[in-house]
PAVO-863658 format. One record per residue: chain; x, y, z of N, C-alpha, C, CB in turn; residue number from 1. Coordinates in pm, whole numbers, plus 50000, padded with zeros to 5 digits. Glycine has a CB too. Layout:
! PAVO-863658
NODE  chain     nu     nv     nw    cau    cav    caw     cu     cv     cw    cbu    cbv    cbw  resi
NODE      A      X      Y      Z      X      Y      Z      X      Y      Z      X      Y      Z   NUM
...
END
This chain:
! PAVO-863658
NODE  chain     nu     nv     nw    cau    cav    caw     cu     cv     cw    cbu    cbv    cbw  resi
NODE      A  51771  42901  61065  51859  42888  61179  51917  42747  61180  51784  42920  61310     1
NODE      A  52045  42735  61207  52112  42604  61214  52105  42553  61358  52262  42614  61166     2
NODE      A  52046  42436  61374  52021  42379  61507  52085  42241  61516  51869  42372  61537     3
NODE      A  52164  42220  61622  52219  42088  61650  52151  42034  61775  52374  42094  61668     4
NODE      A  52096  41915  61764  52036  41846  61878  52130  41730  61910  51888  41796  61847     5
NODE      A  52211  41749  62013  52315  41652  62047  52261  41544  62139  52432  41722  62113     6
NODE      A  52308  41423  62118  52269  41307  62199  52120  41279  62185  52305  41330  62348     7
NODE      A  52071  41284  62062  51931  41254  62034  51923  41153  61921  51852  41384  61998     8
NODE      A  51870  41034  61951  51851  40931  61849  51708  40932  61797  51885  40793  61906     9
NODE      A  51615  40985  61875  51472  40978  61840  51432  41075  61730  51388  41004  61962    10
NODE      A  51497  41189  61722  51461  41290  61623  51344  41377  61662  51431  41224  61493    11
NODE      A  51289  41362  61780  51170  41438  61822  51198  41588  61822  51124  41392  61961    12
NODE      A  51307  41630  61884  51339  41772  61890  51385  41822  61753  51447  41800  61996    13
NODE      A  51470  41743  61687  51515  41781  61552  51398  41810  61461  51602  41671  61491    14
NODE      A  51301  41718  61460  51187  41734  61370  51096  41850  61410  51106  41606  61368    15
NODE      A  51087  41881  61538  51007  41997  61581  51066  42125  61521  51003  42007  61737    16
NODE      A  51198  42134  61518  51263  42251  61456  51251  42247  61305  51411  42257  61496    17
NODE      A  51268  42131  61244  51260  42120  61098  51120  42157  61049  51297  41977  61052    18
NODE      A  51017  42119  61124  50878  42152  61085  50856  42303  61081  50778  42088  61182    19
NODE      A  50940  42377  61151  50929  42522  61155  51029  42588  61061  50949  42573  61297    20
NODE      A  51087  42508  60971  51174  42562  60867  51320  42578  60903  51123  42690  60825    21
NODE      A  51362  42526  61015  51502  42539  61056  51588  42427  60997  51513  42539  61208    22
NODE      A  51714  42456  60980  51811  42359  60930  51864  42282  61052  51929  42430  60850    23
NODE      A  51787  42185  61097  51817  42114  61222  51869  41974  61195  51691  42107  61310    24
NODE      A  51967  41935  61277  52028  41803  61270  52039  41745  61409  52166  41810  61202    25
NODE      A  52025  41614  61419  52053  41543  61544  52187  41473  61529  51939  41441  61580    26
NODE      A  52245  41438  61644  52374  41370  61645  52374  41273  61762  52493  41472  61654    27
NODE      A  52408  41148  61737  52410  41049  61845  52497  40931  61803  52266  41002  61880    28
NODE      A  52543  40857  61903  52617  40734  61877  52527  40628  61814  52679  40680  62005    29
NODE      A  52397  40639  61838  52299  40547  61779  52250  40602  61647  52180  40524  61875    30
NODE      A  52207  40515  61556  52146  40565  61433  52013  40633  61463  52125  40451  61332    31
NODE      A  51967  40714  61372  51839  40782  61389  51726  40680  61392  51816  40885  61277    32
NODE      A  51643  40692  61492  51530  40600  61507  51433  40613  61389  51455  40628  61639    33
NODE      A  51426  40733  61331  51336  40757  61219  51407  40750  61084  51270  40892  61235    34
NODE      A  51531  40702  61082  51612  40687  60960  51630  40818  60884  51549  40586  60868    35
NODE      A  51627  40928  60953  51638  41060  60891  51777  41083  60831  51608  41168  60992    36
NODE      A  51781  41148  60715  51910  41187  60658  51969  41308  60731  51894  41218  60508    37
NODE      A  51893  41367  60823  51938  41485  60897  51991  41445  61035  51823  41586  60911    38
NODE      A  52062  41334  61035  52117  41281  61160  52262  41243  61138  52035  41158  61208    39
NODE      A  52350  41288  61228  52489  41248  61227  52505  41129  61318  52583  41365  61270    40
NODE      A  52532  41013  61260  52551  40890  61339  52698  40886  61381  52511  40760  61258    41
NODE      A  52728  40962  61487  52866  40975  61535  52863  41041  61672  52954  41055  61436    42
NODE      A  52977  41042  61735  52990  41112  61862  52984  41262  61840  53122  41073  61933    43
NODE      A  52918  41330  61930  52912  41476  61922  53051  41535  61947  52810  41532  62024    44
NODE      A  53144  41454  61995  53283  41498  62014  53358  41508  61882  53356  41402  62108    45
NODE      A  53303  41452  61774  53367  41453  61643  53395  41597  61601  53279  41380  61539    46
NODE      A  53515  41625  61560  53556  41760  61524  53468  41822  61416  53699  41760  61479    47
NODE      A  53418  41741  61323  53336  41797  61215  53208  41859  61268  53304  41689  61113    48
NODE      A  53156  41810  61378  53036  41868  61439  53069  42003  61502  52976  41771  61545    49
NODE      A  53186  42015  61561  53225  42137  61632  53261  42251  61537  53344  42108  61721    50
NODE      A  53294  42221  61414  53336  42327  61321  53219  42392  61247  53433  42272  61221    51
NODE      A  53101  42335  61255  52983  42395  61191  52939  42515  61274  52866  42290  61177    52
NODE      A  52906  42626  61211  52858  42742  61288  52710  42727  61327  52877  42872  61206    53
NODE      A  52685  42661  61439  52548  42638  61486  52493  42764  61552  52544  42520  61585    54
NODE      A  52363  42788  61533  52296  42901  61599  52244  42859  61737  52179  42953  61513    55
NODE      A  52201  42734  61749  52153  42680  61876  52202  42536  61888  51996  42687  61886    56
NODE      A  52245  42500  62009  52280  42361  62040  52195  42320  62159  52434  42343  62069    57
NODE      A  52119  42212  62141  52038  42156  62249  52092  42015  62273  51882  42155  62213    58
NODE      A  52136  41990  62396  52203  41863  62424  52132  41784  62533  52347  41887  62464    59
NODE      A  52126  41654  62511  52062  41560  62603  52164  41455  62646  51937  41493  62537    60
NODE      A  52265  41494  62726  52368  41396  62763  52309  41279  62839  52476  41463  62846    61
NODE      A  52361  41159  62819  52310  41041  62890  52310  41065  63042  52394  40917  62856    62
NODE      A  52203  41025  63106  52187  41052  63250  52223  40932  63337  52045  41093  63278    63
NODE      A  52266  40823  63277  52292  40699  63351  52375  40720  63477  52362  40601  63262    64
NODE      A  52480  40799  63468  52570  40819  63583  52547  40953  63651  52715  40810  63538    65
NODE      A  52438  41024  63613  52414  41158  63664  52284  41173  63743  52413  41254  63551    66
NODE      A  52181  41099  63705  52048  41117  63763  52040  41067  63906  51944  41046  63679    67
NODE      A  51965  41139  63986  51948  41102  64127  51881  40965  64142  51866  41208  64200    68
NODE      A  51810  40922  64039  51744  40790  64045  51846  40677  64059  51659  40768  63919    69
NODE      A  51971  40703  64023  52075  40601  64036  52170  40628  64152  52153  40592  63909    70
NODE      A  52128  40711  64245  52216  40754  64355  52271  40638  64438  52141  40848  64446    71
NODE      A  52194  40531  64450  52242  40420  64533  52367  40353  64476  52133  40316  64548    72
NODE      A  52396  40376  64348  52515  40317  64286  52629  40417  64269  52477  40259  64151    73
NODE      A  52611  40541  64311  52711  40644  64288  52849  40608  64342  52666  40773  64349    74
NODE      A  52857  40550  64461  52988  40517  64519  53065  40418  64433  52970  40461  64658    75
NODE      A  52992  40329  64367  53055  40228  64282  53093  40280  64144  52963  40109  64268    76
NODE      A  53040  40398  64107  53058  40450  63972  53123  40588  63970  52925  40456  63901    77
NODE      A  53211  40616  64064  53267  40751  64073  53344  40792  63948  53358  40760  64193    78
NODE      A  53421  40702  63889  53497  40739  63769  53402  40757  63650  53604  40631  63737    79
NODE      A  53298  40673  63641  53199  40689  63533  53126  40823  63550  53097  40571  63534    80
NODE      A  53094  40855  63673  53024  40980  63700  53111  41101  63665  52980  40986  63847    81
NODE      A  53238  41096  63701  53328  41207  63668  53341  41223  63517  53466  41185  63731    82
NODE      A  53348  41112  63444  53353  41118  63298  53224  41179  63242  53376  40977  63238    83
NODE      A  53109  41141  63298  52981  41196  63253  52974  41346  63281  52864  41123  63322    84
NODE      A  53022  41388  63397  53025  41531  63429  53120  41607  63336  53066  41552  63576    85
NODE      A  53230  41545  63301  53322  41606  63204  53256  41626  63069  53447  41520  63189    86
NODE      A  53175  41529  63028  53102  41540  62902  53000  41654  62908  53031  41407  62868    87
NODE      A  52931  41668  63021  52836  41778  63038  52910  41912  63029  52762  41767  63174    88
NODE      A  53024  41923  63095  53103  42047  63088  53144  42077  62943  53230  42036  63178    89
NODE      A  53184  41974  62871  53220  41990  62731  53102  42048  62652  53265  41855  62670    90
NODE      A  52984  41991  62672  52865  42040  62601  52827  42181  62643  52747  41946  62626    91
NODE      A  52840  42212  62772  52809  42347  62819  52901  42451  62757  52819  42354  62972    92
NODE      A  53022  42407  62720  53120  42499  62660  53124  42491  62508  53257  42470  62716    93
NODE      A  53023  42432  62448  53016  42423  62303  53030  42564  62246  52882  42355  62256    94
NODE      A  53106  42581  62137  53128  42716  62082  53004  42769  62009  53247  42715  61988    95
NODE      A  52905  42804  62087  52779  42854  62034  52721  42947  62141  52678  42736  61998    96
NODE      A  52659  43056  62100  52607  43153  62198  52476  43110  62262  52588  43287  62132    97
NODE      A  52410  43010  62204  52283  42961  62258  52292  42810  62279  52165  42996  62162    98
NODE      A  52296  42769  62405  52311  42628  62439  52211  42591  62548  52456  42597  62485    99
NODE      A  52146  42477  62533  52058  42422  62636  52105  42279  62665  51906  42424  62591   100
NODE      A  52118  42248  62792  52151  42112  62835  52030  42062  62912  52283  42107  62923   101
NODE      A  51982  41943  62879  51866  41883  62945  51910  41757  63018  51753  41850  62842   102
NODE      A  51860  41741  63141  51889  41621  63219  51793  41617  63337  52038  41618  63268   103
NODE      A  51766  41498  63390  51681  41491  63509  51756  41546  63631  51636  41344  63535   104
NODE      A  51685  41557  63740  51747  41602  63865  51859  41505  63899  51642  41610  63980   105
NODE      A  51977  41560  63929  52092  41476  63957  52211  41556  64003  52128  41396  63837   106
NODE      A  52329  41502  63979  52451  41560  64032  52504  41681  63955  52556  41457  64036   107
NODE      A  52453  41707  63837  52497  41827  63765  52470  41950  63853  52423  41840  63626   108
NODE      A  52357  41950  63922  52317  42063  64007  52415  42088  64121  52180  42039  64064   109
NODE      A  52474  41984  64173  52566  42001  64286  52711  42004  64243  52546  41889  64386   110
NODE      A  52745  41939  64134  52885  41930  64092  52926  42037  63990  52911  41793  64034   111
NODE      A  52829  42093  63918  52861  42196  63819  52789  42326  63855  52821  42151  63675   112
NODE      A  52656  42327  63844  52577  42443  63886  52429  42407  63886  52604  42564  63795   113
NODE      A  52351  42487  63954  52206  42467  63960  52148  42491  63819  52140  42564  64064   114
NODE      A  52037  42423  63788  51975  42447  63658  51909  42585  63654  51871  42337  63627   115
NODE      A  51889  42636  63535  51819  42763  63519  51669  42744  63531  51853  42827  63385   116
NODE      A  51623  42622  63504  51479  42596  63505  51455  42447  63525  51411  42644  63374   117
NODE      A  51343  42415  63591  51296  42277  63600  51155  42276  63543  51299  42223  63750   118
NODE      A  51136  42192  63442  51005  42183  63377  50943  42046  63403  51017  42209  63224   119
NODE      A  50813  42037  63376  50737  41912  63390  50657  41888  63262  50641  41918  63515   120
NODE      A  50640  41763  63220  50561  41734  63100  50419  41790  63106  50554  41585  63079   121
NODE      A  50356  41793  63225  50218  41842  63235  50206  41991  63203  50164  41815  63374   122
NODE      A  50318  42061  63195  50316  42202  63156  50312  42218  63004  50439  42273  63212   123
NODE      A  50331  42107  62932  50340  42112  62786  50249  42010  62719  50484  42088  62743   124
NODE      A  50135  41979  62784  50033  41895  62722  50038  41747  62749  50040  41913  62581   125
NODE      A  50126  41701  62840  50137  41559  62871  50103  41538  63018  50279  41505  62839   126
NODE      A  50001  41461  63047  49952  41442  63184  50038  41350  63268  49815  41388  63180   127
NODE      A  50161  41387  63286  50251  41304  63366  50358  41392  63432  50318  41196  63278   128
NODE      A  50431  41329  63523  50539  41400  63591  50674  41341  63550  50520  41392  63744   129
NODE      A  50771  41428  63538  50912  41391  63517  50990  41522  63525  50935  41315  63377   130
NODE      A  51035  41555  63645  51110  41679  63663  51231  41678  63571  51153  41698  63811   131
NODE      A  51242  41779  63489  51348  41788  63389  51418  41921  63403  51292  41769  63247   132
NODE      A  51548  41916  63423  51627  42037  63442  51681  42089  63309  51744  42011  63539   133
NODE      A  51689  42220  63300  51747  42286  63183  51856  42382  63230  51639  42361  63101   134
NODE      A  51974  42368  63173  52083  42462  63194  52093  42542  63065  52220  42389  63231   135
NODE      A  52078  42673  63074  52064  42756  62955  52176  42859  62943  51930  42827  62958   136
NODE      A  52220  42880  62820  52315  42986  62788  52258  43061  62667  52460  42930  62758   137
NODE      A  52224  43187  62686  52173  43268  62576  52031  43236  62533  52262  43253  62459   138
NODE      A  51962  43154  62609  51824  43115  62577  51734  43150  62695  51815  42963  62544   139
NODE      A  51609  43182  62664  51512  43214  62768  51455  43086  62829  51398  43301  62712   140
NODE      A  51399  43099  62947  51331  42985  63008  51209  42952  62924  51290  43015  63157   141
NODE      A  51175  42823  62918  51055  42783  62844  50930  42825  62921  51054  42630  62820   142
NODE      A  50835  42879  62850  50707  42917  62908  50610  42801  62885  50653  43051  62846   143
NODE      A  50540  42755  62990  50443  42647  62971  50343  42682  62860  50368  42618  63102   144
NODE      A  50309  42583  62779  50222  42606  62664  50084  42542  62677  50288  42553  62541   145
NODE      A  50074  42437  62759  49947  42366  62769  49943  42289  62900  49926  42271  62647   146
NODE      A  49904  42356  63008  49899  42291  63138  49777  42199  63141  49893  42396  63255   147
NODE      A  49801  42072  63170  49695  41973  63168  49684  41903  63303  49719  41870  63057   148
NODE      A  49569  41841  63325  49547  41761  63445  49623  41630  63429  49394  41735  63469   149
NODE      A  49633  41561  63539  49701  41432  63535  49843  41445  63583  49699  41374  63393   150
NODE      A  49881  41361  63671  50016  41368  63726  50068  41227  63747  50019  41449  63858   151
NODE      A  50059  41143  63645  50106  41006  63662  50254  40996  63628  50024  40909  63575   152
NODE      A  50320  40904  63692  50463  40886  63674  50490  40775  63571  50530  40852  63808   153
NODE      A  50450  40798  63447  50464  40698  63341  50609  40652  63326  50413  40754  63209   154
NODE      A  50701  40744  63321  50842  40711  63298  50896  40623  63411  50925  40838  63285   155
NODE      A  50858  40654  63533  50908  40577  63648  50847  40437  63654  50880  40651  63778   156
NODE      A  50733  40421  63592  50664  40291  63595  50689  40207  63469  50515  40314  63613   157
NODE      A  50779  40253  63387  50813  40179  63265  50861  40039  63304  50922  40255  63181   158
NODE      A  50797  39935  63252  50838  39799  63291  50976  39764  63235  50735  39698  63243   159
NODE      A  51044  39673  63300  51175  39630  63249  51163  39575  63106  51236  39522  63341   160
NODE      A  51256  39618  63023  51263  39569  62885  51395  39617  62826  51140  39621  62799   161
NODE      A  51437  39560  62715  51561  39606  62651  51554  39753  62607  51593  39518  62531   162
NODE      A  51433  39803  62580  51416  39941  62533  51374  40038  62643  51315  39945  62422   163
NODE      A  51376  39993  62768  51330  40079  62878  51405  40212  62881  51348  40006  63012   164
NODE      A  51536  40208  62869  51615  40330  62875  51580  40424  62760  51764  40297  62873   165
NODE      A  51553  40368  62642  51515  40452  62528  51380  40519  62552  51510  40369  62399   166
NODE      A  51284  40440  62601  51151  40494  62626  51153  40602  62733  51056  40382  62669   167
NODE      A  51240  40586  62829  51251  40685  62937  51325  40811  62892  51323  40624  63057   168
NODE      A  51408  40799  62790  51491  40913  62752  51431  41002  62643  51623  40864  62706   169
NODE      A  51328  40956  62573  51271  41035  62464  51208  41164  62516  51166  40952  62389   170
NODE      A  51235  41273  62445  51171  41400  62475  51027  41394  62426  51248  41520  62410   171
NODE      A  50936  41441  62509  50795  41439  62470  50768  41549  62367  50704  41458  62594   172
NODE      A  50677  41523  62272  50652  41618  62163  50612  41758  62209  50545  41564  62074   173
NODE      A  50535  41769  62317  50494  41902  62363  50612  41986  62408  50396  41889  62477   174
NODE      A  50710  41923  62471  50830  41996  62513  50915  42032  62391  50913  41911  62613   175
NODE      A  50929  41939  62297  51005  41966  62175  50942  42081  62096  51012  41839  62087   176
NODE      A  50811  42083  62087  50741  42190  62017  50765  42324  62085  50591  42161  62010   177
NODE      A  50759  42325  62218  50785  42450  62291  50928  42499  62265  50762  42431  62442   178
NODE      A  51024  42409  62264  51163  42447  62236  51173  42511  62098  51257  42324  62245   179
NODE      A  51113  42445  61999  51121  42495  61861  51049  42628  61845  51062  42393  61766   180
NODE      A  50931  42640  61905  50854  42765  61891  50918  42880  61966  50712  42744  61941   181
NODE      A  50965  42853  62089  51016  42961  62171  51162  42993  62144  50998  42927  62315   182
NODE      A  51246  42894  62123  51387  42919  62096  51415  42936  61947  51471  42807  62151   183
NODE      A  51334  42875  61863  51355  42885  61719  51319  43019  61663  51277  42781  61649   184
NODE      A  51244  43097  61737  51206  43230  61692  51311  43335  61724  51077  43270  61754   185
NODE      A  51416  43296  61798  51520  43391  61836  51614  43415  61718  51599  43339  61958   186
NODE      A  51657  43537  61702  51749  43565  61593  51888  43513  61625  51755  43714  61563   187
NODE      A  51958  43473  61523  52092  43415  61541  52194  43519  61582  52138  43347  61413   188
END
């Protein structure tokens, strides 16, 4: 199965699919954190990405102007927010029958549509909280795979640093594995 993981620099989701034998690629403006040759270092808007016949597209659009955690700045960033929402709409309309958009709780729910599912890391083997919304097209809701104790807010307590945004944005391996196992088993 051909899988595109859009807006992913870490390779966590890409590699979860590749480990299961899928032809998976990530695409991001940043280079691949793991230096993988299976990464397109370019904008997902690049026409060459859109012409590949992908079986599944999983997208992680930047949440800077979308997440409710930044609500206090929304009035000052209305044009940035509209551009971010336009990018989400573009990804939702990717020419593929199976599309997942991931983002934290934010304005996508009120400005575009409600998510199909909200998941938590503790449902997939990570003892922490981080409500994560999924907007799905042609894909089933993720079924929890490993409910664990612990409900700490690691992501929210990330100390200030130049890499804070990267650390907060990485998909946790348990969620990536669930995506690959549950969505990767679907026929194209």
